[in-house]
C-alpha positions as CSV (number, residue, x, y, z in Angstrom):
1,M,-36.7,55.2,65.5
2,T,-33.2,56.7,65.5
3,I,-31.0,57.5,62.5
4,D,-28.1,55.1,62.0
5,N,-24.7,56.4,63.2
6,R,-23.2,55.3,59.9
7,I,-25.2,58.1,58.1
8,Q,-22.8,61.1,57.7
9,V,-25.2,63.6,56.0
10,V,-28.9,64.1,56.4
11,L,-30.1,66.1,53.4
12,I,-33.5,67.8,53.5
13,D,-35.1,69.6,50.5
14,D,-38.7,69.6,49.3
15,D,-37.6,69.8,45.6
16,P,-37.2,66.2,44.5
17,H,-35.0,67.1,41.5
18,L,-32.6,69.1,43.5
19,R,-32.7,66.6,46.3
20,Q,-31.7,63.9,43.9
21,A,-28.9,66.0,42.3
22,L,-27.4,66.9,45.7
23,S,-27.7,63.3,46.9
24,Q,-25.8,62.1,43.8
25,T,-23.1,64.7,44.4
26,L,-22.6,63.6,48.1
27,D,-22.9,59.9,47.2
28,L,-20.2,60.1,44.5
29,A,-17.9,61.7,47.1
30,G,-18.2,58.6,49.2
31,L,-20.5,60.0,51.8
32,K,-23.3,58.0,53.4
33,I,-26.5,60.1,53.1
34,L,-30.1,60.1,54.1
35,P,-32.3,62.3,51.8
36,L,-35.6,63.6,53.3
37,A,-38.4,65.7,51.8
38,E,-39.3,67.4,55.1
39,A,-37.7,68.5,58.3
40,K,-40.5,67.7,60.8
41,G,-39.6,65.0,63.3
42,L,-35.9,64.9,62.4
43,A,-34.7,66.1,65.8
44,G,-36.4,63.2,67.6
45,Q,-34.5,60.7,65.4
46,L,-31.0,62.1,66.1
47,E,-29.2,61.1,69.2
48,R,-27.2,63.8,70.9
49,D,-23.8,62.3,69.8
50,W,-24.9,61.4,66.3
51,P,-21.6,61.8,64.3
52,G,-23.0,63.4,61.1
53,V,-24.1,66.8,59.8
54,V,-27.4,68.2,58.5
55,V,-27.8,70.0,55.2
56,S,-31.2,71.7,54.8
57,D,-33.1,74.0,52.5
58,I,-34.5,77.1,54.3
59,R,-37.7,77.7,52.3
60,M,-39.8,74.6,52.8
61,P,-43.5,74.0,53.7
62,G,-44.2,73.0,57.2
63,M,-41.0,73.3,59.3
64,D,-38.5,75.6,57.5
65,G,-34.7,75.4,57.8
66,L,-34.4,78.1,60.5
67,E,-37.0,76.3,62.7
68,L,-35.2,73.0,62.2
69,L,-31.9,74.7,63.2
70,T,-33.4,76.0,66.4
71,E,-34.9,72.6,67.3
72,L,-31.7,70.7,66.5
73,H,-29.5,73.1,68.5
74,A,-31.9,72.9,71.5
75,Q,-30.8,69.2,71.6
76,D,-27.1,69.7,70.6
77,P,-25.8,73.2,70.1
78,E,-22.6,71.8,68.6
79,L,-24.3,69.9,65.7
80,P,-23.2,71.4,62.4
81,V,-26.2,72.5,60.3
82,L,-25.6,73.8,56.7
83,L,-28.5,75.9,55.3
84,I,-29.1,76.4,51.5
85,T,-31.7,78.7,49.8
86,G,-32.6,80.2,46.5
87,H,-33.6,83.3,48.2
88,G,-30.3,84.2,49.7
89,D,-30.7,87.8,50.7
90,V,-28.3,89.3,53.1
91,P,-30.7,89.7,56.1
92,L,-31.7,86.0,55.8
93,A,-28.0,84.9,55.7
94,V,-27.3,87.1,58.8
95,Q,-30.2,85.6,60.6
96,A,-29.1,82.1,59.8
97,M,-25.5,82.6,61.0
98,R,-26.7,84.3,64.2
99,A,-28.9,81.4,64.8
100,G,-25.8,79.2,64.8
101,A,-25.8,77.8,61.2
102,Y,-22.4,76.3,60.3
103,D,-22.5,77.6,56.8
104,F,-24.9,79.2,54.4
105,L,-25.0,78.4,50.6
106,E,-27.0,80.3,48.0
107,K,-28.4,78.4,45.0
108,P,-27.1,77.8,42.5
109,F,-23.8,76.8,44.1
110,A,-20.9,74.6,42.7
111,S,-20.8,71.0,43.9
112,D,-17.2,71.6,45.2
113,A,-18.5,74.3,47.5
114,L,-21.1,72.0,49.0
115,L,-18.5,69.1,49.4
116,D,-15.9,71.4,50.9
117,S,-18.4,72.7,53.5
118,V,-19.7,69.3,54.3
119,H,-16.2,67.8,54.8
120,R,-15.1,70.7,57.0
121,A,-18.3,70.3,59.1
122,L,-17.7,66.5,59.5
123,D,-14.1,67.3,60.6
124,L,-15.4,69.7,63.2
125,R,-18.1,67.2,64.3
126,R,-15.4,64.5,64.8
127,L,-13.3,66.9,66.9
128,V,-16.3,68.0,69.0
129,L,-17.3,64.3,69.7
130,D,-13.7,63.3,70.5
131,N,-13.4,66.1,73.0
132,R,-16.8,65.3,74.4
133,S,-15.8,61.7,74.8
134,L,-12.6,62.7,76.6
135,R,-14.5,64.9,79.1
136,L,-17.1,62.2,79.7
137,A,-14.3,59.7,80.5
138,L,-12.7,62.1,82.8
139,S,-15.9,62.8,84.7
140,D,-17.1,59.2,85.0
141,R,-14.3,57.8,87.2
142,N,-14.0,56.3,90.7
143,E,-11.6,57.5,93.3
144,L,-8.6,55.6,92.0
145,S,-9.1,56.3,88.3
146,A,-9.6,60.0,89.2
147,R,-6.0,60.0,90.4
148,L,-4.5,57.7,87.8
149,V,-6.2,58.8,84.6
150,G,-6.2,56.5,81.6
151,Q,-8.1,53.7,79.9
152,S,-5.1,51.9,78.3
153,A,-4.5,48.3,79.1
154,P,-1.3,49.1,81.2
155,M,-3.2,51.6,83.3
156,L,-6.2,49.3,83.8
157,R,-3.8,46.6,85.0
158,L,-1.9,49.1,87.3
159,R,-5.2,50.3,89.0
160,E,-6.2,46.7,89.5
161,Q,-2.8,45.9,91.1
162,I,-3.1,49.0,93.4
163,G,-6.6,48.0,94.4
164,A,-5.4,44.5,95.4
165,L,-2.2,45.6,97.2
166,A,-3.8,48.6,99.1
167,A,-5.8,46.3,101.3
168,T,-2.7,44.3,102.4
169,K,0.1,45.1,104.8
170,A,2.8,44.4,102.3
171,D,5.6,46.8,101.6
172,V,5.7,47.8,98.0
173,L,8.5,48.6,95.5
174,I,7.3,51.1,92.7
175,L,9.3,51.0,89.5
176,G,9.0,53.8,87.0
177,E,10.8,56.4,85.0
178,T,11.3,60.0,86.1
179,G,7.9,61.9,86.0
180,A,5.8,58.7,85.6
181,G,3.8,59.4,88.8
182,K,5.5,57.3,91.5
183,E,4.4,59.5,94.4
184,V,0.8,59.6,93.0
185,V,0.7,55.7,93.1
186,A,2.2,55.7,96.6
187,R,-0.4,58.1,97.9
188,A,-3.2,56.0,96.3
189,L,-1.9,52.9,98.1
190,H,-1.9,54.8,101.4
191,D,-5.3,56.4,100.9
192,L,-7.0,53.2,99.9
193,S,-5.5,51.3,102.8
194,S,-6.5,50.9,106.5
195,R,-3.8,53.4,107.3
196,R,-5.5,56.2,105.5
197,N,-6.1,58.1,108.8
198,G,-2.4,57.8,109.7
199,P,0.5,60.0,108.3
200,F,1.8,59.8,104.8
201,V,5.4,60.9,104.8
202,A,7.3,61.3,101.5
203,I,11.0,61.7,101.3
204,N,13.4,61.8,98.4
205,A,16.6,60.0,99.3
206,G,18.4,61.4,96.3
207,A,17.8,65.0,97.5
208,L,19.4,64.4,100.9
209,A,23.1,65.2,101.6
210,E,25.1,62.1,102.7
211,S,25.9,63.9,106.0
212,V,22.3,64.2,107.1
213,V,20.5,61.3,105.5
214,E,20.8,59.0,108.6
215,S,19.6,61.7,110.9
216,E,16.7,62.6,108.6
217,L,15.6,59.0,108.3
218,F,16.3,57.5,111.8
219,G,16.5,60.6,114.0
220,H,19.2,61.4,116.6
221,E,19.7,62.0,120.3
222,P,21.4,65.1,121.8
223,G,25.1,64.9,121.5
224,A,25.0,62.1,118.8
225,F,27.3,64.2,116.6
226,T,28.7,67.7,116.5
227,G,25.8,70.2,116.4
228,A,23.2,67.7,117.6
229,Q,21.9,69.8,120.5
230,K,18.5,68.3,120.9
231,R,16.5,65.2,120.1
232,R,15.3,64.8,116.5
233,I,12.5,62.5,115.5
234,G,13.3,60.8,112.2
235,K,11.0,60.3,109.2
236,F,10.5,56.6,109.9
237,E,9.4,57.3,113.5
238,F,7.3,60.3,112.4
239,A,5.4,58.0,110.0
240,N,4.5,55.6,112.8
241,G,0.9,54.3,112.3
242,G,1.0,55.3,108.6
243,T,3.0,55.0,105.4
244,L,6.5,56.2,104.5
245,F,7.3,56.8,100.8
246,L,11.0,56.6,100.1
247,D,11.8,57.8,96.5
248,E,15.0,57.2,94.7
249,I,16.0,54.5,97.0
250,E,18.8,53.5,94.6
251,S,20.7,56.6,95.8
252,M,21.1,55.4,99.4
253,S,24.6,54.5,100.5
254,L,25.3,50.8,101.4
255,D,25.6,51.7,105.1
256,V,22.1,53.2,105.1
257,Q,20.8,50.3,103.2
258,V,22.0,48.0,106.0
259,K,19.9,49.9,108.5
260,L,16.9,50.0,106.3
261,L,17.0,46.3,105.8
262,R,17.1,45.8,109.6
263,L,14.1,48.2,110.0
264,L,12.1,46.3,107.3
265,Q,12.8,42.9,109.0
266,E,12.4,43.9,112.7
267,R,10.1,46.9,112.5
268,V,12.1,48.9,115.0
269,V,14.2,52.0,114.7
270,E,17.1,53.2,116.8
271,R,18.0,56.9,116.8
272,L,21.6,57.9,116.2
273,G,23.4,58.1,119.5
274,G,20.6,56.2,121.3
275,N,20.2,52.8,122.8
276,Q,16.4,52.4,122.8
277,L,14.7,50.3,120.1
278,I,11.4,52.0,119.1
279,P,8.8,49.7,117.7
280,L,7.2,50.8,114.5
281,D,3.8,50.1,112.9
282,I,4.6,51.4,109.5
283,R,4.3,50.5,105.8
284,I,7.3,51.2,103.6
285,I,6.7,52.1,99.9
286,A,10.0,52.5,98.1
287,A,10.5,53.7,94.5
288,T,13.2,53.7,92.0
289,K,13.8,54.6,88.4
290,E,16.7,52.1,88.1
291,D,16.9,48.3,87.6
292,L,17.8,47.4,91.2
293,R,18.6,43.8,90.3
294,Q,21.2,45.1,87.9
295,S,22.5,47.5,90.5
296,A,22.8,44.6,93.0
297,D,24.7,42.5,90.5
298,Q,27.1,45.5,90.1
299,G,27.5,45.8,93.9
300,R,25.8,49.3,94.1
301,F,22.7,48.0,95.9
302,R,22.5,45.3,98.5
303,A,21.0,42.1,97.0
304,D,19.3,41.1,100.3
305,L,17.6,44.5,100.5
306,Y,16.5,44.2,96.8
307,Y,14.9,40.8,97.5
308,R,13.2,42.1,100.7
309,L,11.7,45.0,98.8
310,N,10.8,43.1,95.6
311,V,8.0,41.0,97.2
312,A,5.3,43.3,95.8
313,P,6.6,45.3,92.8
314,L,4.4,47.7,90.9
315,R,5.6,49.0,87.5
316,I,4.2,52.3,86.3
317,P,4.1,52.3,82.4
318,P,5.8,55.2,80.8
319,L,3.5,57.6,78.9
320,R,4.8,56.5,75.5
321,E,3.3,53.0,76.2
322,R,-0.1,54.3,77.1
323,G,-1.5,55.2,73.7
324,E,-4.4,57.6,73.8
325,D,-4.1,58.1,77.5
326,A,-2.0,61.1,76.6
327,L,-5.1,62.8,75.2
328,M,-7.2,62.1,78.2
329,L,-4.4,63.2,80.6
330,F,-3.7,66.4,78.6
331,Q,-7.4,67.4,78.6
332,H,-7.6,66.6,82.3
333,F,-4.6,68.8,83.2
334,A,-5.6,71.5,80.8
335,D,-9.1,71.7,82.3
336,E,-7.7,71.8,85.8
337,A,-5.3,74.6,84.8
338,S,-8.0,76.6,83.1
339,A,-10.2,76.4,86.2
340,R,-7.3,77.3,88.5
341,H,-6.5,80.4,86.4
342,G,-10.1,81.4,85.8
343,L,-9.9,80.9,82.1
344,P,-12.3,79.2,79.6
345,P,-11.2,75.7,78.6
346,H,-9.4,75.3,75.2
347,E,-10.4,72.5,72.8
348,L,-7.8,70.2,71.4
349,Q,-7.5,70.7,67.6
350,P,-6.7,67.9,65.2
351,G,-3.1,69.0,64.9
352,H,-2.7,69.1,68.7
353,R,-4.1,65.6,69.0
354,A,-1.8,64.1,66.4
355,L,1.2,65.8,68.0
356,L,0.3,64.5,71.5
357,L,0.0,61.0,70.2
358,R,3.2,61.1,68.2
359,H,5.3,62.6,71.0
360,T,7.6,60.2,72.9
361,W,7.2,62.0,76.3
362,P,10.7,61.6,77.7
363,G,9.5,63.5,80.8
364,N,6.4,61.4,81.1
365,V,3.3,62.7,82.9
366,R,5.2,65.6,84.5
367,E,6.2,66.9,81.0
368,L,2.6,66.5,79.8
369,Q,1.3,68.4,82.8
370,N,3.6,71.3,82.1
371,A,2.6,71.3,78.4
372,A,-1.1,71.3,79.4
373,E,-0.6,74.2,81.7
374,R,1.0,76.3,78.9
375,F,-1.8,75.3,76.6
376,A,-4.5,76.4,79.1
377,L,-2.8,79.7,79.3
378,G,-3.2,80.2,75.6
379,L,0.5,79.6,74.7
380,E,1.7,77.6,71.7
381,L,1.9,73.8,72.2
382,A,5.6,73.1,71.7
383,L,7.1,69.8,72.5
384,D,10.7,68.7,72.6
385,N,10.6,65.4,70.7
386,S,14.1,64.2,71.7
387,A,14.3,60.6,72.3
388,P,14.5,59.4,76.0
389,D,17.9,57.9,75.3
390,G,19.3,61.2,74.3
391,G,18.9,60.7,70.5
392,V,18.4,63.4,68.0
393,G,15.1,65.2,68.2
394,T,13.4,68.4,67.2
395,M,11.0,70.9,68.7
396,I,7.6,70.5,67.2
397,E,4.9,73.3,67.5
398,V,1.3,73.4,66.6
399,V,-0.4,76.8,66.7
400,S,-4.0,77.8,66.5
401,G,-5.7,78.5,63.2
402,G,-8.0,76.9,60.7
403,L,-7.9,73.1,60.0
404,S,-6.0,73.4,56.7
405,E,-3.4,75.6,58.4
406,Q,-3.0,73.2,61.3
407,V,-2.6,70.3,58.9
408,E,0.1,72.2,56.9
409,N,1.9,73.0,60.1
410,F,1.8,69.5,61.4
411,E,3.0,68.0,58.0
412,K,5.9,70.4,58.1
413,S,6.6,69.4,61.7
414,L,6.6,65.7,60.9
415,I,9.0,66.1,57.9
416,A,11.3,68.3,60.0
417,A,11.3,65.7,62.8
418,E,12.3,63.0,60.3
419,L,14.9,65.2,58.7
420,A,16.5,65.5,62.1
421,R,17.2,61.8,62.3
422,S,20.0,62.2,59.8
423,H,18.9,60.0,56.9
424,S,21.7,59.1,54.5
425,S,19.5,59.2,51.4
426,V,16.3,60.7,49.9
427,R,15.1,57.1,49.6
428,S,15.4,56.3,53.3
429,L,13.7,59.6,54.2
430,A,10.8,59.0,51.8
431,E,10.4,55.4,53.1
432,A,10.3,56.7,56.7
433,L,7.6,59.1,55.8
434,G,5.7,56.6,53.6
435,I,5.6,58.8,50.5
436,P,7.2,58.7,47.0
437,R,10.4,60.6,46.5
438,K,8.9,62.9,44.0
439,T,6.2,63.9,46.6
440,L,8.9,64.3,49.2
441,H,10.9,66.8,47.0
442,D,7.6,68.7,46.4
443,K,6.9,68.9,50.1
444,L,10.4,69.9,51.0
445,R,10.2,72.7,48.5
446,K,6.7,73.8,49.7
447,H,7.8,74.0,53.3
448,G,11.2,75.5,52.7
449,L,13.0,72.5,54.1
450,N,16.3,71.1,52.9
451,F,17.7,67.6,53.0
452,A,20.9,69.0,54.2
453,D,19.1,70.0,57.4
454,S,19.4,66.4,58.4
455,G,23.2,66.8,58.9
456,A,23.8,64.0,56.3
457,G,25.0,66.4,53.6
458,N,23.8,66.0,50.0
459,P,21.4,63.1,49.3
460,T,22.9,60.0,47.7
461,D,20.1,59.4,45.4
462,D,17.7,61.6,43.4
463,I,14.2,61.5,41.9
464,D,13.4,58.5,39.8
């Protein structure tokens, strides 16, 4: 028989009167408890990821509290165990803490002291299990989900689409914002295809000067233009038998687009200055951060090329649409960085997790990866919360420290972020934060913030 996961506190004390009094204290605080008279057999009833905490007396017949602590921690070293005793001498307290006890309370103790310790232990337990769940999800993945981390509905759908398209010969158009991972998707399509043993050639059209783009893509013969002294094999020809990934395709000139359309239709390439048509066995994966249909309507992109490319489109969701994937990705990149630098991994604290979920990630996965690298190096987690459209934002930081300190820091960060949105009144600011105006004034005063920081001047209304 295992203990129900809804139980938050297992209380063990052989004194029935004290057990009843402590049970009543915990019950009145809204906690679900299981009172027991002895410790023997408890470890066998707790699953490793049981989400509660144990409060146990030390001096008991049979198995005492220190023996119970040792047995529980052999099963889960991160399970919080609070020990209480009426014989609280210093050596016993030291022994208990060295054995890994979360806290040590000496009878008689105030009810508030017990509740405070239990609540802190439950917060820690939730954090440990959340991080454990993240790491389990990261380790239990197939080849595709190992590259494209996430369990959100958009990412599950994207992986399903990649799996279906990889086995085909179709060219693919990848749509996604800057930093969303377009090249990662392109490589996955190549590596999961029958072309996996052929070359994968990636080229960013936006990074090529107009004067060399045709030579880079199509190659040239000697004498094709001034300075062309020897034959050059272009990227398309170099990728023969494999896949060519062409990023920022929207930046290509209309003249180059004409040649690309011909290549896509006929699967041949002609070097600059040459007359020979070279057949190609190649898959083209193009990528763009723009709406090519709109660009075609505006005359900046050829409509026939757009329709030729848009047969098999893949949209990569921006990170702000992927919910808790940000936590999994952050932990993944932080663990990778820690291993790369030979450092112990850092655990995400509650303030970190809330900040990561609230952030809009204008730089998408690339921005998150950089933040995770800094976090792994032990630097402060600081994110620029500017809106992707260039709207007003603020720099939010969460630093290490105790839970209460982190909560205070995060509360201040949230209020500061909302202040930066230039609210015209105290009322609108309070409504945005979901708190009464009186509470808002108190918190502004506590954190040393000023309504004028919003840039809106003096507030137009005051406390009711």
